[in-house]
N, C-alpha and C positions, 0 to 999 in steps of 0.2 A: 612786537611792534607797539609802541606807545601811541597815545592820541596825538603826539606831536607829528607823527608820520615822518620822522627824520632819521629813520634807521638806515645807516649807511652800509655799504657792502664791506663788512669786516668779518674777520674770523675771531671767534672767542678763543683766547689762549689761556686765560686764567678764570676758570669757572668757580663760582662760590656755591656752597651747599644749598640743596633744595630747602626752601623755607627761610633762607637768610633774609633778614629784615633790612630793607632799603628805605632810609628815611631822610628827613631834613629836620632842623631844629631852630627854634627861636626862643626869645625870652620876653616876658610881658612888658617890662618897662622900656625895652629897646624898640618895640614895634607898635604897641597898642595905641598910644596917645590917649585922648579922652581923659586927661588926668584929673579933671574935676567934675566929671559927668556921672550921673546916676548913683550918687552917694559915695563915690570914691574919695578918700581923704589922702593927704600927703604921705608918701613913704620917705625913708631916709634919702632916697635918690632925688626926689623932688626938692627936698631941702638942700642937699649937697650941690645939686646943679644950679641952684640959685645963689650959692655962696660965691662971691667974686673970686676969680682966679682958680677955681677948682675944676672947671670943665672948659675945654678949648672953645673959644669964641663965645663963651657964655651960653652954649647950647643947652637945651633941656629936652626932656621926653614928653613935653606937653602934647605934641602932635605926633612925633616920631614918624612911623610909616602908616599912621591912621588905620591900623588893622582893626580897631574896634568898630569902625564903620565900613570896613571893606572885607569882612570875613568871607563872604560868598566868593568874591573875586579871588582872594588868596587861596581858598580851598580849590577853586577851579584850576588855578595854576598848578597846584600840587597834583591834581588829578591828571592834568596834561602831562606832567613829568612822569607819572606812573609810580610815584612813591607808594610803598606799602604802609608806612608809619609816619606820623608827625608828632614830634616832641615839642610841646609848648609848656609855658609856665603860667601859673595862676598868680595874679597880683593880689597878695594878701589884703592890702587896704581896699581893694575893689569889692571883696566879699565880706570882710570883717573889719570895718574902717578903724576901729579903735584897737584892734588886735585881741579883742575879747568880746564875749557876748554873742547875741544873735546875728545871723548873716543878713546881708542886704539882698533882697530878692532879685533886683535888676542885675546885680553883679553875678549871682549864681546863674541867672537866665542867660547871660552872655556866654558863659562857658558851656552851659547845656546846648545852646545853639551851635557853638563851635563843634562840640563833640558830635551832635546829630548830623551836622553838615559833613563832617569827616566820614562818619559811618555810612551816610548815603552815597559818598564818593568811593566807598570801598577802602578807606584809609583808616588804619588803627590809631586811635588817640592814645598818646603817651603823655601823662600829666606830671609836671614837676611842681611840687608845692612851694619851694622856696628858691628863687633865683635873685636874691639879694635885696628885694624891695620890702624891708621890714616897715610896718606901720610906724610913723614918726612918734606916735603916742607911746609905743613900747620902747623906743630909743630914749625918749624923755624919762621913762621910768627906769632906765639902766641899760637897755639894749642887751646884746648877747653876752656881755660880761656878767649880767645879772641872771641868777639861776632861774628866776620866775619866768623868764622869756621861753625857756624850754617847755614849760607846762602850758603856756599860752599856745605854743606851736602845736602841741599834741591836740589841744582842743580844736584848733583850726583844721588839723588833719581830719579829725572826726567830722567836722562840718562838711568838708569837701567830699569825704567818702560817702556820707549820707546823701549828698546832693547829686553826685555823679557816679556813684558806684555801679549803677545799672548801665552806664555807658562807657566808662573807662576801665580797661582791664589791667593796665600797667601804670603804677604810681612810683614816682621817684620822690623821696623825702626832700633831700637837699641837693643843690647844684654847687659844686666847688666850695665846700665850707672853708677850705684854706684861704680862698680869696676873701670870703666874708669876714673871717677872723683876722688875718694878717695884713691884708690891704686896707680893710676897713678900720681896724683898731691898732695895727702895728705901725705902719708908716703913713697911714692916712691918705693914700692916693685914691681910695674908693670911699664911698659913703659908709659910715657917718663922718669920716675924716679925723678920727682920734689917733694919737701917737703915743702908745703905751705898750711896752712889752708884756706887762702883767695883764692888761686888758685883753690883749690878743690871745694869750694863753688861756685865760678864763673863758673867752669867747669860744675858742676851739673846743674846750671841754664841754661847754654847755650846748654847742652845736652837736657834738657826739651824743650827749644825753637827749637832746631834742629829737635826733634821728631815731634813737631807740624807743622813746616814748611814742613818737608818731607811727613808727612801724607797728608797734603793739596796738595802737588805736585803729590803724588801717586793717590789720588782721581781724579785729573784732567786728568791723563794720562791712567789709567787702565780701563778695562771694568767694568760695574756697579756691576757685581757679585764678583769682586775681594775683598779679605779680607785684611785689614790693622791692624797690631797688634804692640805691644810693649812687650818686655820681661824684667822682673825685677827679681833680686835675693833678694826677700824680706827676712828679717831677722826674724826668729822665736826666740824671746827673752823672757827669763823667769827670774823672780826675785829669788835671793838666798833665800829670806825670804819675809814675808808679812810686814816687817817693812817699814814705809813710805819712808825712804831714799832709800831702795832697790827698791821699786816700782817707785820712781822717776828716778832711774838709767835706768829702763826699758823705761820710757817715753822719756828720753833723747836719747837713742839709737834708739828707734822707730822713733823719729822725724828726726834724721840725717841719718838713715838707710833705712827707709820705706816711711814716709809721705813726705819727701823732693821731692819724685817723685809722689806718689799717689795723693797728694793734688793738685799740679798744673795740672796734666794730667786729673784727673777726676772731679775736683771741681774748677779749674781755680784760685787757691789761694795758698799762702805760709802758712805753719803752723805758727800760731802766737807764739807758744812756741819755735819753731826753731829760729825764728827771735830774740826772747829774749835771748835764750841760746847762740847765736853766736854774740851778740852785741859787744863783745870785739874784734871780728875778722873783722866784716863788718857791715855797715848800709844798705846793700843790694841795694845801689843806682844804681848798674849795672842792676837792673830789671827795664825795661822801660815800659811805658804805652802800653798796648796791648800785652805784652809778655805772660802773664798768660792765656789770652784768646786764644792766638795762641797755647800754649802748650796743651790746653784742646780740641784740635781737636778730634772729635769722632773716636773711634776705634772699631773694630769688635770683638776683643778678647784680653785678657791679658795673656801673657805667664808668667809662674812661674818657676824659677829655684830653686831647693831645694836640699841641701845635708845634713845639720845638724843644730841643734839648738845651741843657746848660752845661758849661765847663767851669769847674772850680779848682782853686788851689789854696794853699795856706796863705794867710795874709789878713788884711782888714778891708771892710767895705764901708761905704758912707752910711751915716746914720741921719735921720731915722730910717731904720731898715725893717723889712717885714719878717726878719729871721730871728727875732726874740733872743738876741744876744749872740747868735752864731756869727754875726758880722764882725765880731772882734777876732775871729779865728779864720775867716773865710773871705776870699776875694773871688769875684766872678770874672772870667776871662772871655774874650770874644770867641765864639765858635766859628770855625771855618765854613766856607760855602756861600751860596746865594742867600739873599735875605728878602723878606716880604716888605710891604709898605709899613708894617709895624716895626721894622728893623729886627725881626725875629729870624734866626737862621732856619733854613730849610734842610731838614735831615730826617727822612722817613725811618732810618735805622733805629732812632730813638723810640718810635712807636713799636716796632718789632721787638726791641729789647724789653720794653715794659710788659708786653703781652706774654713773652716767654717767662719773664720773672714771675708774673702772676700765675701762669700755668704751674710753676713749681711751688710757689708759696701758698697758693689758695686752690689746691686741687678740689675739683667738684663745684667750683663757683663759676657759673656761666658769665661771660664778659660781653659787653656791648660797647662799641665806640659811640659815645653819645654826643661828642663834638669833635670835628676835625675840619679844618679849612684854612683859608689864608686871605688876607687883605692885600689888594693891589690897587694901583691908581687907574682903574678902568673908567671908561666914559662912553656915552653914546656918540657915535660918529655922525656926520651929516646925514647919512642914510638911515640912521636910527639903530644901527647894529652896535652891539657891545662885544668887542673881541677881547678875550682874556686868556690868551694861551698860557701865561705863567700859572694861572690858577688851575687850568686843566692839567698841566704838568705836575703841579703840587698834588692834586687829588689822585692822579694816576699813580704816582710814586707811593703815596700813603695807602691806597687800596692794595697795591701790590705787596706792601709790607704786611698788611693784614692777611692777605692770602698766604704769604710765606709763613706767618705765625700759625695759621690754621694747619698748614702742612707740617709744622713742627709740633702739633698737638695742642695748641691753645684752643679753648672752647669759646670761640667768638661767634655770637649769635646775630649780630647786626651792626650796621654802620649808619650813623646819622650825620649828614653833611652840615657843617656850620658855614653859612646860614642860608635859609631860604631867601631872605630879603636883605638888601642894604638897610642899615638901621642906625640907631643911636648907640655909638660904640663907647659907652661909659665915659671916662674922663677925656676921651678923644672927640666927644661929640659926634658930629656928622662928617668928620674929616677922613674917616677910614671906612672902606667898603669891603665887607666880607661876603655879601650876598651872591647867589647865582642868578638872582633876579635884580636887575638895576631898578632903583627907585629914584625918580626925579622928585626931590623933597618939596619943590615949589608947586608942582602939579599933582604929585602922588601917582604919576604914571608909572606902571610896571612894564619892564622890558626884559625878556629872557636874554641872558648873556649866552655866549657860546658854551660856557661851562654848564649851563642848565641843559642845553641840548645834548651835550656830551654825557651828562649824568643820566639823562633819560635813556640814552642808548645803552649805557652800562646796565641799567635796571632791566631794560627789555631783553638783553642778552643773558642776564644773570652772571655777568663777569666782565673782565677787561679784555679788550681786543686790540688788534693792530691792523692797520690798513694793508 
């Protein structure tokens, strides 16, 4: 029974292992607000969101869900839900405003207070060091395509480990470096908004390098029992047909979407076919001796963010593209089935397939679902209730897919639902709602959606049930 006291009369039919971690996840720029308080300086997302035409309705994260001022309220919500873990990200410019040098005490104190509140509530803090909010000063100096940014990131990791290592036992270096590199520097739909295949590939490599350097810094500063991880949004890519040219389209997207990170991090190498595919863009001379060995620093688990699959075929896609030249050989086809408010297809089999693939390709590497969820056009009805049956169905199907992967031998240790709160959804502004807690952005009132109550019951039972 959770503190919600909403445990309905159901039978557990899909039980998860003892000790399975049930969490929720958020990101700093999406929820914190307080964008200019207590020494925080602009990140690339502050700049990008103020650039006309980049974010829907001209929305910014200046206030967002005002989590900076509502930490106690939000931790209390998590406690009511019964979550065992909370995955949050640290805003780099809040603790190290210029991206280098000494930290700002008030910024560190905010995260200390958050971690302490979580621990007092019996919730394990899981910290992500980078969820896309690069200090603008580092972007002005070259950003992720510039090698020096990786070294600044390692110094920042050291600062955070020294400040919170006694409170936080699990650290994720990067969240979705593919998005940071290819949406930020490839097709420019994310901050900082650059459009260069070369910049995207350089950024991807320097993010891998940054991960390895930061992992090494964390290991040197944290207690021996601390966990170090990396979170990737691996692409579940399917061919439109079994024709050789369609299968080759899958290979190309897999190289630049998945193996560009998996191979350096777990095998200390670049994919040979990626190097061939991108020869017209770069000779990869920015990769220096020792970089790949550094990127391959051991980690304790791999985080997987999954929302939907993709279907590809031979052809061409529109440019600018995030695929660093692959768009000249690949076209994306609509996937069948229902869709979310993001117009993303709903297909839990893609998650199962990814987990089974990783079971085979990365034996011995524990896996954690670090993001999974869906946006729908839900709202508070006149009585104040927020009914979101589509989200409940989405979550049920994807948790069932995780359970099936466990039965098939995948070593999955936890599930973090995206997201705790409705928030600033990047280039979509406040027009898309992923939260299981509804936020009225005018008043900042929080309301549990039906999906939150459903998730609390899942946690209380330790698995999925049916009426």
